[in-house]
C-alpha positions in Angstrom: -19.6 -104.0 73.7 -22.0 -107.2 73.8 -23.3 -108.2 70.1 -26.8 -108.5 70.0 -28.4 -111.5 68.3 -31.9 -110.6 66.0 -33.9 -112.5 68.6 -32.6 -110.1 71.3 -32.8 -107.1 69.0 -36.2 -107.7 68.6 -37.2 -108.3 72.1 -35.6 -105.0 72.9 -37.4 -103.0 70.2 -40.8 -104.7 71.2 -40.2 -103.6 74.8 -39.2 -100.0 74.1 -42.6 -100.1 71.9 -44.7 -101.1 74.5 -43.0 -98.4 77.0 -43.6 -95.9 74.7 -47.5 -96.6 74.2 -47.8 -96.6 77.9 -46.7 -93.2 78.4 -48.8 -90.1 78.9 -48.1 -87.1 77.3 -49.6 -84.1 78.4 -48.9 -82.3 75.0 -47.8 -84.0 71.9 -46.8 -82.3 68.6 -50.0 -83.3 66.8 -51.8 -81.2 69.7 -49.8 -78.0 69.1 -51.3 -74.9 67.4 -50.6 -74.7 63.7 -47.8 -72.2 62.7 -49.5 -68.8 61.7 -49.8 -68.1 58.1 -47.2 -65.7 56.4 -49.8 -62.9 55.5 -49.1 -60.2 53.2 -50.1 -56.7 53.5 -53.6 -55.6 52.6 -53.6 -54.3 48.9 -50.7 -56.7 47.8 -51.0 -57.2 44.2 -51.3 -60.9 42.9 -50.7 -61.6 39.1 -49.5 -63.5 36.6 -47.2 -62.8 33.2 -46.8 -63.6 30.0 -44.8 -62.3 26.6 -46.4 -61.7 23.1 -44.3 -64.1 20.9 -44.6 -66.9 23.4 -48.5 -66.9 23.6 -50.1 -65.0 20.6 -49.2 -67.2 17.6 -51.2 -65.3 14.7 -47.8 -64.6 13.1 -49.1 -63.5 9.7 -52.6 -62.6 10.9 -53.9 -59.1 10.2 -50.9 -57.5 8.8 -48.5 -58.4 11.4 -44.8 -58.1 10.4 -41.9 -60.6 11.2 -39.6 -60.3 14.2 -36.1 -61.3 14.6 -37.7 -64.4 16.6 -39.8 -65.3 13.6 -36.7 -65.4 11.6 -34.5 -67.3 14.2 -37.3 -69.8 15.0 -37.4 -70.7 11.2 -33.6 -71.3 11.0 -32.6 -74.7 10.9 -30.9 -75.7 14.3 -31.9 -72.7 16.3 -34.5 -74.0 18.3 -35.6 -77.5 19.8 -36.7 -79.6 17.1 -37.2 -76.5 14.9 -40.1 -75.4 16.9 -41.5 -71.7 16.3 -43.8 -69.5 17.6 -46.3 -69.0 14.7 -49.1 -70.7 16.6 -48.0 -71.0 20.4 -50.8 -70.8 22.4 -52.8 -68.9 19.6 -53.7 -66.3 22.4 -54.4 -64.1 19.4 -57.7 -65.8 19.1 -58.1 -67.3 22.4 -57.4 -64.2 24.6 -60.7 -64.3 26.1 -60.1 -67.8 27.2 -57.1 -66.7 28.7 -58.6 -63.8 30.4 -60.9 -66.5 32.0 -58.0 -68.4 33.4 -56.9 -65.1 35.1 -60.2 -64.5 36.6 -60.5 -67.8 37.6 -57.4 -67.5 39.6 -58.4 -64.4 41.3 -55.6 -62.3 40.1 -55.7 -58.5 40.1 -53.0 -57.5 37.8 -51.7 -59.0 34.6 -48.4 -58.5 33.0 -48.3 -58.7 29.1 -46.4 -57.5 26.3 -47.0 -55.8 23.0 -45.8 -57.5 19.9 -43.8 -54.3 18.5 -44.1 -55.7 14.8 -47.7 -56.6 15.2 -48.4 -52.7 15.5 -45.3 -51.5 13.3 -44.7 -54.1 10.8 -41.5 -52.4 9.7 -40.7 -51.3 13.2 -41.3 -47.6 12.0 -43.6 -45.7 9.6 -47.3 -46.5 9.0 -48.9 -48.3 11.9 -51.2 -51.1 11.7 -54.5 -50.8 12.7 -55.7 -54.0 13.1 -52.6 -54.5 15.5 -53.7 -52.0 17.7 -57.2 -52.9 17.8 -56.2 -56.5 18.9 -54.3 -55.0 22.2 -57.3 -52.5 22.6 -59.4 -55.8 22.6 -57.4 -57.5 25.2 -57.2 -54.5 27.6 -60.6 -53.8 27.4 -61.2 -57.5 28.3 -59.0 -57.5 31.1 -60.6 -54.4 32.5 -64.1 -55.9 32.2 -62.9 -58.6 34.4 -61.5 -56.2 37.0 -57.9 -57.1 36.1 -55.3 -54.4 35.8 -52.9 -54.7 33.0 -49.4 -53.9 33.2 -48.0 -53.6 29.7 -44.0 -54.6 28.7 -43.3 -52.6 25.5 -40.5 -55.2 24.3 -40.2 -58.6 25.2 -37.2 -59.6 22.7 -39.5 -59.7 19.6 -37.5 -57.0 17.7 -39.3 -56.4 14.3 -37.0 -57.9 11.6 -37.3 -55.1 8.9 -35.4 -52.5 11.1 -32.0 -52.2 9.6 -29.1 -53.7 11.9 -31.4 -54.4 14.7 -29.7 -53.8 18.0 -26.5 -52.8 16.3 -27.9 -49.5 15.0 -28.5 -46.4 17.2 -31.7 -45.8 15.3 -33.2 -48.6 16.7 -33.3 -46.9 20.1 -35.1 -44.1 18.4 -37.4 -46.4 16.8 -38.5 -47.9 20.3 -39.2 -44.6 21.6 -41.5 -43.7 18.8 -43.4 -47.0 19.0 -43.6 -46.7 22.8 -45.2 -43.1 22.3 -47.7 -44.5 20.0 -48.7 -47.3 22.3 -48.6 -44.7 25.5 -51.1 -42.6 23.6 -53.5 -45.2 22.4 -53.6 -47.0 25.5 -52.8 -44.6 28.4 -56.5 -43.7 28.9 -56.9 -47.2 30.2 -53.3 -48.5 31.1 -51.5 -46.9 33.8 -48.5 -49.2 34.2 -46.0 -49.5 31.5 -42.4 -51.4 31.4 -40.1 -50.4 28.7 -37.9 -53.4 28.2 -37.6 -57.1 29.5 -34.3 -58.4 30.5 -31.7 -56.7 28.8 -28.8 -59.4 28.5 -31.4 -61.7 26.7 -31.5 -59.4 23.7 -28.1 -58.0 23.9 -25.7 -60.5 25.0 -27.6 -63.6 24.2 -28.8 -62.3 20.5 -25.4 -60.7 19.7 -22.8 -62.3 21.7 -23.3 -66.0 22.5 -26.0 -66.4 19.5 -28.1 -68.6 21.5 -31.1 -66.2 20.8 -32.5 -64.1 18.1 -30.8 -62.8 15.8 -28.2 -65.5 16.6 -25.1 -63.6 16.1 -21.3 -63.6 17.6 -20.0 -60.5 17.4 -16.8 -59.0 19.3 -16.9 -57.4 22.8 -17.1 -53.7 21.6 -19.7 -54.5 19.2 -21.7 -56.2 21.9 -21.2 -53.1 24.4 -22.5 -50.7 21.8 -25.6 -52.8 21.5 -25.9 -53.0 25.3 -25.6 -49.1 25.1 -28.4 -49.0 22.5 -30.5 -51.2 24.8 -30.3 -49.0 27.8 -30.6 -45.9 25.8 -33.9 -47.4 24.1 -35.3 -47.6 27.5 -34.1 -44.1 28.8 -35.9 -42.8 25.7 -39.0 -45.0 26.0 -39.5 -43.9 29.7 -39.3 -40.2 28.2 -41.5 -40.9 25.7 -44.5 -42.9 27.8 -44.3 -39.8 30.3 -44.7 -37.3 27.5 -47.7 -39.0 25.9 -49.7 -40.4 28.9 -51.9 -38.9 31.7 -50.3 -37.7 34.9 -50.0 -40.6 37.3 -48.7 -43.0 34.6 -46.3 -45.3 36.2 -43.3 -46.3 34.4 -40.4 -48.9 35.0 -38.9 -51.7 33.4 -38.4 -55.6 34.0 -35.0 -56.6 34.7 -33.4 -60.0 35.5 -30.6 -58.5 37.4 -28.1 -60.8 38.9 -29.1 -61.7 42.1 -26.2 -62.1 44.7 -26.8 -63.8 48.0 -24.3 -63.8 50.7 -22.8 -67.1 51.6 -23.4 -66.4 55.3 -25.5 -63.7 56.6 -22.9 -61.8 58.2 -21.9 -58.0 57.9 -18.8 -58.6 55.8 -20.8 -61.0 53.5 -23.8 -58.9 53.2 -21.2 -56.2 51.8 -19.6 -58.4 49.6 -23.0 -59.3 48.0 -23.6 -55.5 47.5 -20.3 -55.0 46.1 -21.0 -57.9 43.6 -24.6 -56.8 42.8 -23.1 -53.4 41.8 -20.6 -54.8 39.7 -22.2 -57.9 38.0 -25.3 -55.7 36.8 -22.9 -52.7 35.7 -24.0 -52.3 32.2 -27.7 -52.4 32.7 -29.5 -52.0 36.1 -26.4 -50.2 37.7 -26.0 -47.8 35.1 -29.6 -47.1 34.9 -30.1 -46.3 38.5 -26.8 -44.6 38.9 -27.3 -42.4 35.5 -23.7 -43.2 34.7 -21.6 -46.4 33.9 -19.6 -47.6 36.5 -15.8 -46.6 36.6 -15.1 -50.3 37.2 -16.9 -51.2 34.3 -15.2 -48.6 32.2 -11.8 -49.6 33.2 -12.4 -53.2 32.8 -13.8 -52.8 29.1 -11.4 -50.0 27.9 -11.0 -49.8 24.4 -14.3 -51.8 24.1 -16.1 -49.5 26.2 -19.4 -48.0 24.2 -19.7 -44.7 22.5 -21.8 -42.2 24.5 -23.2 -39.4 22.8 -24.5 -35.9 24.5 -27.9 -36.6 26.4 -27.5 -40.1 26.3 -26.8 -40.6 30.0 -29.7 -38.2 31.2 -32.2 -40.4 29.2 -30.9 -43.6 30.6 -30.9 -42.2 34.2 -34.6 -40.9 33.5 -36.1 -41.4 37.1 -38.3 -44.6 37.4 -41.6 -45.2 39.1 -40.7 -48.7 40.0 -38.3 -51.2 39.4 -39.4 -54.8 38.2 -37.3 -57.7 39.0 -37.5 -60.8 37.0 -35.9 -63.6 39.8 -35.0 -66.9 39.7 -31.7 -68.0 40.6 -29.1 -67.1 43.0 -25.3 -66.7 43.0 -23.5 -66.9 46.3 -20.7 -64.1 47.2 -18.1 -64.0 49.9 -15.7 -61.5 51.2 -12.5 -62.8 50.1 -10.5 -59.8 51.4 -9.4 -58.5 47.6 -9.6 -55.1 46.5 -12.6 -56.2 44.3 -14.4 -56.9 47.8 -16.2 -60.1 47.1 -15.7 -63.7 45.3 -18.4 -65.8 43.6 -18.9 -69.1 45.3 -18.4 -71.9 42.4 -21.7 -74.3 42.2 -20.8 -77.8 43.0 -21.9 -80.2 40.6 -24.6 -81.6 43.0 -26.1 -78.3 43.3 -30.0 -78.7 42.8 -32.0 -77.7 40.0 -35.3 -77.7 38.5 -36.6 -79.2 35.2 -34.2 -76.6 33.3 -30.6 -77.0 34.1 -29.8 -73.2 34.5 -32.7 -73.2 37.1 -30.7 -73.5 40.2 -32.9 -74.0 43.6 -32.2 -71.2 45.9 -35.4 -69.5 47.2 -33.7 -67.0 49.7 -32.8 -65.1 46.2 -35.7 -63.6 45.7 -35.4 -61.9 49.3 -31.8 -60.7 48.7 -32.8 -59.7 45.1 -35.1 -57.2 46.6 -33.0 -56.3 49.5 -29.9 -55.6 47.3 -31.5 -53.3 45.1 -33.4 -51.5 47.8 -30.2 -50.9 50.2 -28.0 -49.9 47.3 -30.3 -47.6 45.3 -33.3 -47.0 47.6 -35.5 -48.0 45.2 -39.2 -46.8 46.2 -41.3 -49.4 44.9 -40.4 -53.1 43.7 -42.5 -55.8 41.6 -41.5 -59.2 41.4 -42.4 -59.5 37.6 -41.4 -62.8 37.1 -40.9 -65.8 39.3 -41.6 -69.3 38.6 -40.1 -72.8 37.3 -40.2 -75.4 34.5 -41.4 -78.8 35.5 -41.7 -82.3 33.6 -45.4 -81.9 33.6 -47.3 -84.8 32.5 -51.2 -85.2 32.4 -52.3 -88.3 34.4 -54.9 -90.6 33.0 -57.8 -88.4 34.9 -56.5 -85.3 33.1 -54.7 -83.7 36.0 -51.0 -82.1 36.4 -49.4 -83.0 39.7 -46.8 -80.3 39.6 -45.7 -80.5 43.3 -42.1 -79.6 42.5 -43.3 -76.2 41.0 -45.6 -75.6 44.2 -42.4 -76.4 46.5 -40.2 -74.0 44.4 -43.2 -71.1 44.6 -44.2 -71.8 48.1 -40.3 -71.3 49.1 -39.8 -68.2 46.9 -43.2 -66.5 48.5 -41.9 -67.5 52.2 -38.6 -65.8 51.5 -40.2 -62.6 49.8 -42.7 -62.5 52.8 -39.5 -61.9 54.9 -38.4 -58.8 52.7 -42.2 -57.4 52.7 -42.4 -58.0 56.7 -39.0 -56.2 57.1 -40.2 -53.1 55.1 -39.1 -53.4 51.7 -41.6 -51.7 49.2 -42.5 -54.7 47.4 -46.2 -54.0 46.2 -46.8 -56.8 43.9 -46.0 -60.3 42.5 -46.4 -61.5 38.7 -46.0 -65.5 38.7 -44.5 -66.7 35.5 -46.4 -68.0 33.6 -50.1 -68.4 33.1 -49.8 -71.1 30.8 -47.2 -73.4 28.9 -45.7 -71.5 25.7 -43.1 -71.2 23.6 -39.8 -71.4 25.5 -37.6 -69.4 23.2 -34.7 -71.9 22.0 -36.1 -74.6 24.0 -39.4 -74.5 21.7 -42.1 -76.5 23.8 -39.9 -78.6 25.8 -39.9 -76.6 28.9 -43.3 -75.9 30.5 -43.3 -72.9 32.7 -47.1 -72.6 33.1 -49.5 -73.0 35.7 -52.1 -74.1 33.1 -51.1 -77.2 30.9 -51.5 -76.3 27.3 -52.1 -79.1 24.5 -50.2 -77.5 21.7 -52.1 -79.8 19.2 -55.6 -78.8 20.7 -54.6 -75.6 22.4 -56.8 -77.0 25.4 -55.8 -75.0 28.9 -55.8 -77.4 31.8 -55.3 -75.8 35.3 -52.3 -77.5 37.3 -52.2 -78.4 40.8 -50.1 -75.3 41.1 -53.1 -73.4 39.9 -55.2 -74.2 42.4 -52.6 -73.7 45.2 -51.8 -70.2 43.9 -55.5 -69.2 43.8 -55.7 -70.2 47.5 -52.7 -67.8 48.0 -54.4 -65.1 46.3 -57.9 -65.8 48.1 -55.8 -65.9 51.5 -53.3 -63.0 50.9 -51.2 -65.6 52.5 -48.8 -68.5 51.8 -49.3 -71.4 54.4 
């Protein structure tokens, strides 16, 4: 092959450019029609989500009792730089401002949680009227702005005063009493309740790994019993809410089920993903939707399996009106020909992630999260109750936050969610996590998940670029 000199190479490039410029194209890529928007069904519900301990602050205001997260975050070394939720976003005092943020986005629904210890400072016994009054004000403010509240009864902030916490079966009963009280007092205006949020985070992370409140590291048998008390609380809570709220009230939960995507979209790998979904969610979602513990789970745990009393499984398997899925990250399964029927693919060190190292990027997970649950359990109504990402957000000198990485994450997930809707899966709404930056549990204020930037010194809220983008999605009911 002849070697070109730089001069000859330059001449050839110039000649090619001249020839290209002289060509006449009947149709160029730039003249083609734009791709159609991905339109969501009429009536699809767009919303956002928060949790009480992460945004409210007012930790000692108006009779609120301490939760396990108050104790945990005030224990040296448990959270990033010892940060706590004592003030957080001060939404206890600024809730009207936060409702304005929701109204400006154009959302029709808002997912919030109740601080159990704000209403029952000791977890049981005498309720705190001022705590109930606060939630009455928030609900009324939402409704006055045409925003429908979806209320989560428990988002990890267990009252510290409950003896033994989730180690005690009595906590499950106390939760049912609390849920009944809240449903009675809010049920005239609130028609959608979720019992619990993310079992693994307040059971395994709290009592096995110790990374969340109350920060214990217990043996497997004790953890399995704690898991049982968690799902029992859910089941008793479902029954209590139904018994104490008007007919037509919708009851479900918000669960971060393990989402398993087939490594290739072929029948054998899809079946492997189904098997992995059932197995990896055995103590929680699988048990709730099957109404019993899977044989594989009991065989695996053997002597460490939980004690189950008469009537427990009937309560745990109480029929649900909807399943809420908190979806962030994927696992990938393949058919490996084993008796188990699947193997989980290891993530290579080069696998991309967002600002939080655990937040692996795989937007197809939102499609498979929906599809797996519906294909396996024939669930009639699904909500995406959380989906979002952290970002290393910084204010520009002009006071803007250009979080294009968050927009990329959300756009891709909503594109894949559209696939599930277009294929007929019963997804009725989407709650973006989160409305604003907040106390991110053990990460303190070091990770920002909000579409509104919060200056935690002044509590000023600033819409990020992602808030502007999400408002457009809502207005168009479509992703572009």
